[in-house]
C-alpha positions as CSV (number, residue, x, y, z in Angstrom):
1,M,7.9,100.7,59.1
2,N,9.1,104.1,60.0
3,Q,8.0,105.1,63.5
4,K,9.3,108.5,63.5
5,L,7.1,111.6,63.1
6,S,8.8,114.8,61.2
7,F,8.8,118.1,63.1
8,S,6.4,119.7,60.6
9,K,3.8,116.9,61.2
10,L,4.2,117.1,65.0
11,L,3.9,120.8,64.7
12,S,0.8,120.4,62.7
13,L,-0.7,118.1,65.3
14,S,0.2,120.6,68.2
15,L,-1.3,123.5,66.4
16,M,-4.6,121.5,65.8
17,L,-4.7,120.6,69.5
18,F,-3.9,124.2,70.5
19,A,-6.7,125.6,68.3
20,M,-9.2,123.0,69.7
21,F,-8.4,123.8,73.1
22,F,-8.1,127.7,72.6
23,G,-11.8,128.9,72.1
24,A,-14.3,131.2,73.7
25,G,-13.4,130.8,77.4
26,N,-9.6,130.9,76.8
27,M,-9.8,134.3,74.9
28,I,-12.3,136.1,77.6
29,F,-11.3,134.6,81.1
30,P,-7.5,135.6,81.2
31,P,-8.2,139.2,80.4
32,M,-10.8,139.5,83.0
33,M,-8.7,137.8,85.5
34,G,-6.0,140.2,84.7
35,Q,-8.2,143.2,85.5
36,L,-9.3,141.7,88.9
37,S,-5.7,140.6,89.9
38,G,-3.9,143.7,88.7
39,G,-0.3,143.5,89.9
40,S,-0.8,139.7,91.0
41,F,-1.8,138.8,87.4
42,L,1.2,136.5,87.1
43,Q,0.2,134.4,90.0
44,S,-3.5,134.2,88.8
45,V,-2.4,133.3,85.3
46,A,-0.1,130.7,86.7
47,G,-3.0,129.3,88.5
48,F,-5.2,129.3,85.2
49,V,-2.4,127.6,83.3
50,A,-2.2,125.0,85.9
51,T,-5.9,123.8,85.8
52,D,-6.2,124.7,82.1
53,A,-3.2,123.7,80.2
54,G,-1.4,121.7,82.9
55,L,-4.7,119.6,83.6
56,S,-5.2,119.2,79.8
57,I,-1.7,117.7,79.4
58,L,-2.3,115.4,82.2
59,G,-5.8,114.5,81.0
60,I,-4.3,113.6,77.6
61,A,-1.4,111.5,79.3
62,A,-4.0,109.7,81.4
63,V,-6.1,108.6,78.3
64,V,-3.0,107.6,76.2
65,M,-1.4,105.6,79.2
66,V,-4.5,103.5,79.6
67,G,-5.8,103.2,76.2
68,T,-6.9,105.4,73.4
69,K,-10.2,107.0,74.3
70,L,-12.1,108.6,77.2
71,D,-13.9,105.2,77.9
72,D,-10.7,103.5,78.6
73,L,-9.9,106.1,81.4
74,V,-13.4,106.2,83.0
75,G,-13.8,102.4,82.5
76,L,-11.2,101.9,85.2
77,I,-14.2,102.1,87.6
78,G,-16.6,100.0,85.6
79,P,-18.7,99.9,82.5
80,K,-21.7,101.6,83.9
81,F,-19.8,104.4,85.3
82,S,-17.8,104.7,82.1
83,I,-21.0,105.5,80.2
84,F,-22.3,107.9,82.9
85,M,-19.1,109.9,83.1
86,G,-18.6,109.9,79.5
87,V,-22.1,111.3,78.6
88,L,-21.6,114.1,81.4
89,I,-18.3,115.2,80.1
90,Y,-19.4,115.3,76.6
91,L,-22.6,117.1,77.3
92,L,-20.7,119.7,79.4
93,I,-18.0,120.4,76.6
94,G,-20.8,119.9,74.0
95,P,-24.3,121.5,73.9
96,L,-24.8,122.2,77.6
97,F,-22.0,124.9,77.9
98,A,-18.7,125.0,75.9
99,L,-20.2,124.8,72.3
100,P,-23.1,127.3,72.8
101,R,-20.4,129.6,74.3
102,T,-18.3,129.5,71.2
103,G,-21.2,131.1,69.2
104,T,-22.1,133.7,72.1
105,V,-18.6,134.9,72.4
106,S,-18.0,135.1,68.7
107,F,-21.1,137.2,68.4
108,E,-20.2,139.6,71.2
109,L,-16.8,140.2,69.9
110,A,-17.1,139.9,66.2
111,V,-20.4,141.6,65.5
112,V,-21.7,143.6,68.7
113,P,-19.0,146.3,68.2
114,F,-20.5,147.1,64.9
115,I,-24.0,147.3,65.6
116,P,-25.3,150.8,65.7
117,E,-26.7,152.1,69.1
118,G,-30.2,151.8,69.7
119,I,-30.7,148.8,67.3
120,P,-31.9,145.4,69.2
121,K,-29.1,143.0,69.0
122,I,-31.3,139.8,69.3
123,L,-31.9,139.5,65.6
124,F,-28.4,140.0,64.7
125,S,-27.5,137.2,67.4
126,V,-29.9,134.9,65.8
127,I,-28.5,135.4,62.1
128,F,-25.0,135.2,63.3
129,T,-25.1,132.1,65.4
130,A,-27.3,130.3,62.7
131,I,-24.4,130.9,60.2
132,F,-21.8,130.1,62.7
133,F,-23.2,126.8,63.8
134,G,-24.2,126.1,60.0
135,V,-20.5,126.4,59.3
136,T,-19.5,124.3,62.2
137,Y,-21.8,121.5,60.8
138,V,-20.4,121.7,57.4
139,L,-16.6,121.6,58.6
140,S,-17.3,118.9,61.1
141,I,-19.0,116.5,58.5
142,N,-15.6,115.1,57.5
143,P,-13.6,115.2,60.9
144,S,-10.7,113.2,59.1
145,K,-9.7,116.7,57.6
146,L,-9.3,118.4,60.8
147,V,-5.5,118.5,60.8
148,D,-5.6,120.4,57.6
149,I,-8.4,122.5,58.2
150,V,-7.5,123.6,61.9
151,G,-3.9,123.0,62.1
152,K,-2.7,124.4,58.8
153,I,-5.3,127.2,57.9
154,L,-7.2,128.6,60.8
155,T,-4.5,128.4,63.7
156,P,-1.9,130.6,62.1
157,V,-4.7,133.4,61.4
158,L,-5.6,133.0,65.0
159,L,-2.0,133.4,66.5
160,I,-1.3,136.4,64.0
161,S,-4.4,138.1,65.0
162,I,-3.6,137.7,68.9
163,A,0.0,138.8,68.2
164,V,-1.3,142.2,66.6
165,I,-3.4,142.9,69.7
166,F,-0.7,142.2,72.2
167,I,2.1,144.0,70.4
168,A,-0.1,147.0,70.1
169,C,-1.0,146.9,74.0
170,V,2.8,146.6,74.8
171,I,3.8,149.7,72.6
172,H,0.7,151.8,73.9
173,P,-0.4,150.6,77.3
174,V,-4.0,151.3,78.0
175,G,-3.5,152.1,81.8
176,E,-1.4,151.4,84.9
177,I,-1.5,148.0,86.5
178,G,-3.1,148.4,90.0
179,T,-3.8,146.4,92.9
180,A,-5.8,143.0,93.2
181,T,-9.2,142.9,94.3
182,G,-11.2,140.0,96.2
183,E,-9.6,136.7,96.6
184,Y,-7.0,137.7,93.9
185,A,-5.5,139.9,96.6
186,S,-5.2,137.1,99.0
187,I,-5.0,133.8,97.1
188,P,-4.4,134.9,93.5
189,F,-2.8,131.5,92.3
190,F,-5.6,129.4,93.7
191,R,-8.3,131.8,92.5
192,G,-6.8,131.6,89.1
193,M,-7.1,127.8,89.3
194,I,-10.8,128.0,89.9
195,E,-11.1,130.3,86.9
196,G,-9.3,127.6,84.8
197,Y,-12.3,125.3,85.3
198,L,-14.4,127.8,83.3
199,A,-12.2,127.2,80.2
200,L,-13.4,123.4,80.3
201,D,-10.0,122.2,78.7
202,G,-9.4,119.8,81.5
203,L,-12.5,117.9,80.6
204,A,-12.1,118.6,76.9
205,A,-8.7,116.9,77.0
206,L,-10.2,113.6,77.8
207,A,-12.3,113.7,74.6
208,F,-9.7,115.4,72.3
209,A,-7.0,112.8,73.1
210,I,-8.6,110.3,70.7
211,V,-8.5,113.0,67.8
212,V,-4.7,113.4,68.4
213,I,-4.2,109.5,68.8
214,N,-6.0,109.0,65.5
215,S,-4.2,111.7,63.7
216,V,-0.9,110.4,64.9
217,K,-2.0,106.8,63.4
218,G,-3.1,108.4,60.3
219,F,0.5,109.6,59.9
220,G,1.6,105.9,59.8
221,I,2.6,105.6,63.5
222,S,1.4,102.2,64.8
223,H,3.8,101.1,67.6
224,P,2.1,101.9,71.0
225,K,5.1,103.5,72.6
226,A,5.5,105.9,69.5
227,I,1.9,106.7,69.7
228,V,2.2,107.4,73.4
229,K,5.3,109.6,72.8
230,Y,4.0,111.6,69.9
231,T,0.5,112.2,71.5
232,L,2.1,113.6,74.7
233,L,4.6,115.7,72.7
234,A,1.8,117.3,70.9
235,G,0.0,117.8,74.1
236,V,3.0,119.5,75.7
237,L,3.7,121.8,72.8
238,A,0.0,122.8,72.7
239,G,0.1,123.4,76.4
240,V,3.1,125.7,76.3
241,G,1.5,127.7,73.5
242,L,-1.6,128.1,75.7
243,G,0.5,129.3,78.6
244,I,2.2,131.9,76.6
245,V,-1.0,133.3,75.1
246,Y,-2.7,133.4,78.6
247,L,0.2,135.4,79.9
248,A,-0.2,138.0,77.1
249,L,-4.0,138.3,77.5
250,G,-3.6,138.5,81.3
251,F,-1.2,141.4,80.9
252,I,-3.6,143.1,78.7
253,G,-6.4,142.8,81.2
254,A,-4.1,143.9,84.1
255,Q,-3.5,147.3,82.3
256,T,-7.2,147.9,83.0
257,S,-7.1,147.2,86.7
258,T,-7.4,150.9,87.6
259,S,-10.5,151.2,85.3
260,P,-14.1,150.6,86.0
261,L,-15.0,146.9,86.3
262,F,-16.1,145.5,83.1
263,E,-19.2,142.9,83.1
264,N,-17.1,140.2,81.3
265,G,-13.9,139.5,79.4
266,S,-15.5,140.1,76.1
267,Q,-16.4,143.9,76.9
268,L,-12.9,144.3,78.4
269,L,-11.4,143.1,75.1
270,A,-13.5,145.1,72.9
271,A,-12.8,148.2,74.8
272,V,-9.1,147.8,74.9
273,V,-8.8,147.0,71.4
274,Y,-11.0,150.1,70.3
275,Q,-8.8,152.3,72.6
276,L,-5.6,151.0,70.9
277,L,-6.5,150.5,67.2
278,G,-10.0,151.9,66.8
279,R,-12.5,150.1,64.5
280,G,-9.7,148.5,62.6
281,G,-8.6,147.0,65.9
282,N,-12.1,145.5,66.5
283,I,-11.9,143.9,63.2
284,V,-8.7,142.1,64.2
285,L,-10.1,141.1,67.6
286,G,-13.3,139.9,65.8
287,L,-11.2,137.8,63.4
288,A,-9.1,136.3,66.2
289,V,-12.2,135.3,68.4
290,L,-14.1,134.1,65.4
291,M,-11.2,131.8,64.5
292,A,-10.6,130.7,68.1
293,C,-14.3,129.8,68.5
294,L,-14.7,128.2,65.1
295,T,-11.8,125.8,65.6
296,T,-12.8,124.9,69.0
297,S,-16.6,124.4,67.9
298,I,-15.4,122.1,65.1
299,G,-13.6,119.9,67.6
300,L,-16.3,119.9,70.1
301,A,-19.1,119.1,67.6
302,S,-17.0,116.4,66.1
303,S,-16.0,114.7,69.2
304,F,-19.4,114.9,70.6
305,S,-21.1,113.2,67.6
306,D,-18.4,110.6,67.4
307,Y,-18.9,109.7,70.9
308,F,-22.7,109.4,70.7
309,N,-22.5,107.8,67.4
310,V,-20.7,104.8,69.2
311,I,-23.1,104.5,72.1
312,L,-26.2,105.1,70.1
313,P,-25.3,103.5,66.8
314,K,-28.9,103.5,65.4
315,Y,-28.4,107.3,64.9
316,S,-25.9,108.4,62.3
317,Y,-23.0,110.8,62.9
318,K,-24.5,113.4,60.6
319,S,-27.9,113.3,62.5
320,I,-26.3,113.6,65.9
321,L,-24.2,116.4,64.5
322,A,-27.2,118.3,63.2
323,V,-29.1,118.1,66.5
324,V,-26.1,119.2,68.6
325,C,-25.5,122.2,66.2
326,I,-29.1,123.1,66.4
327,F,-29.3,122.9,70.2
328,S,-26.2,124.8,70.6
329,F,-27.4,127.6,68.3
330,A,-30.6,128.1,70.4
331,L,-28.6,128.0,73.7
332,S,-26.1,130.5,72.4
333,N,-28.5,133.3,72.5
334,I,-29.2,133.5,76.2
335,G,-26.0,135.7,76.8
336,L,-22.5,135.3,77.9
337,T,-22.8,136.5,81.5
338,T,-25.8,134.4,82.2
339,M,-24.1,131.4,80.8
340,I,-21.1,131.8,83.1
341,Q,-23.2,132.5,86.2
342,V,-25.1,129.3,85.8
343,T,-22.4,127.0,84.9
344,L,-19.6,127.9,87.2
345,P,-21.0,126.3,90.3
346,A,-21.7,123.1,88.4
347,L,-18.1,123.0,87.0
348,V,-16.7,123.5,90.7
349,M,-18.7,120.3,91.6
350,I,-17.7,118.2,88.7
351,Y,-13.9,119.1,88.3
352,P,-12.8,117.5,91.6
353,P,-13.7,114.0,90.7
354,A,-12.4,114.5,87.3
355,I,-9.2,115.6,88.5
356,A,-9.0,112.7,91.0
357,L,-9.6,110.3,88.3
358,I,-6.8,111.7,86.0
359,L,-4.3,111.8,88.9
360,L,-5.3,108.2,90.1
361,S,-4.8,106.9,86.6
362,F,-1.1,107.3,86.9
363,C,-1.3,105.0,90.0
364,N,-3.1,102.2,88.1
365,R,-0.1,99.9,88.4
366,W,-0.5,99.9,92.3
367,I,-4.3,100.3,92.3
368,K,-4.9,97.5,89.6
369,S,-8.3,96.1,89.4
370,K,-9.5,97.7,92.7
371,S,-12.3,99.8,91.0
372,E,-13.6,100.5,94.6
373,A,-10.5,102.8,95.1
374,Y,-11.3,104.9,92.2
375,A,-15.0,105.0,92.9
376,L,-14.7,106.0,96.5
377,A,-12.0,108.5,95.8
378,L,-14.2,110.2,93.1
379,L,-17.4,109.9,95.3
380,F,-15.6,111.8,98.3
381,A,-14.2,114.3,96.0
382,F,-17.6,115.1,94.4
383,I,-19.2,115.4,97.9
384,I,-16.7,118.2,98.8
385,G,-17.1,119.6,95.2
386,V,-20.7,119.9,95.9
387,F,-20.1,122.2,98.9
388,D,-17.5,124.2,96.8
389,G,-20.2,124.5,94.1
390,L,-22.7,125.8,96.7
391,K,-20.2,128.2,98.1
392,T,-19.6,129.7,94.7
393,A,-23.2,130.0,94.1
394,G,-23.6,131.9,97.5
395,I,-25.7,129.1,98.9
396,S,-24.9,127.9,102.6
397,L,-26.2,124.9,104.3
398,G,-25.6,126.4,107.6
399,G,-23.8,124.5,110.2
400,L,-22.9,121.6,107.7
401,S,-21.3,124.2,105.5
402,V,-19.3,125.5,108.3
403,L,-18.3,122.1,109.2
404,V,-17.0,121.2,105.7
405,A,-15.1,124.6,105.4
406,K,-12.8,123.3,108.2
407,I,-11.5,120.6,105.9
408,P,-7.8,121.4,105.2
409,L,-7.3,123.4,101.9
410,F,-11.2,124.0,101.5
411,S,-10.6,127.7,101.6
412,L,-8.4,127.4,98.6
413,G,-10.9,125.3,96.5
414,L,-8.9,122.1,97.1
415,G,-10.8,120.8,100.0
416,W,-11.5,117.5,98.0
417,I,-8.0,116.3,97.9
418,I,-7.5,114.7,101.3
419,P,-11.2,113.2,101.3
420,A,-10.3,111.7,97.8
421,I,-7.0,110.2,99.2
422,I,-8.9,108.7,102.1
423,G,-11.6,107.3,99.8
424,C,-8.9,105.7,97.6
425,I,-7.3,104.1,100.6
426,I,-10.5,102.8,101.9
427,G,-11.2,101.3,98.6
428,M,-7.8,99.5,98.6
429,L,-8.7,97.7,101.8
430,P,-9.5,93.9,101.4
431,F,-12.8,94.0,103.3
432,V,-14.3,96.6,100.9
433,N,-13.9,94.2,98.0
434,F,-15.4,91.4,100.2
435,L,-18.4,93.7,101.1
436,T,-19.2,94.5,97.5
437,K,-18.8,90.9,96.3
438,K,-18.3,92.3,92.9
439,K,-15.5,93.3,90.6
440,E,-17.5,96.3,89.6
441,F,-18.3,98.9,92.3
442,Q,-21.7,100.4,91.7
443,I,-22.2,104.0,92.4
């Protein structure tokens, strides 16, 4: 049996994965980051790429190295934790944040610029998001066609639309690149890393890996090493594509760094494109965002429904899909700015243990069956992540927060690294296994 994948098929897989990753957050966060970081936009975008594209590639690699799906990765700690972590990740990249955001951003950039002044937007929002998630439902009913729908049709339209906007900005700059503000002036790279959490691709990669693996198998690749090879290649190509687009969007945002601060990235993009290309430009931008959000919405809804259909087999795939689309439709109408403000602290708490798990999976040959090592590393990372999240939300626990802030790298948002390493080392000690008296460490 031929265990080689043609370049055209590999490219199709890469485009599919790129399109599934590149959604609402990926379109709006780099430009806003560019405005805030100004002349330091290269460093901040590099940080964003590290925790978005970089972590996405590592996440896919982590899954494919230990198995074929998310449960195989989180199952390194134990069956009960596997279910808990899996449900949490799918809820975040599904109806609690990422999925509703696709509808919200699509509306703000594809519809709002064309609504006359003085007319309430809520009715338009309800109608648009109802249609948006209706289309998501229809295209997600048969997820086996994702490669054809996403990779061959929607992604090229998306890339062409973004290219038009970028080229126009290069030819006719919208302003001078100014100086960075806030943490972007002192730690632009690390602040960009935190912004990378908001895109949620690092978590989504754990779910999307199975889509790519199944697509590779669908092309007739069955040998385990070949599956790993082509899954990773698709991930790397998609990651490179993401990095290039982020640089372009960050550059666009940096040109507005001397202008008044926008409320969010969607408003920034709408204003820039209107200045460059007028109403016609807003049509191009709306098309680009709509394609980005729709492709991501399809991937998220399909993955979410697949996962919950497995753990809740009495409910059909279509039933779960219908519920998640309806819930996302309702939540998408609360507004983009509110959604970001509420979710960022939660993501800052959750990402550290997720990153720790991904990185530790590459040490599985040494950790082996010591599930306590994984569990304690994730627990310690989560504890520090809680303080990071509270800091992001502007909440202080007084002296305790001051004490935790003294942990090395905490000011950079990486204070969880050393505690996670310590937790892993403690979990590797023989007496820890003796105290638990169980193969599965219970959290």
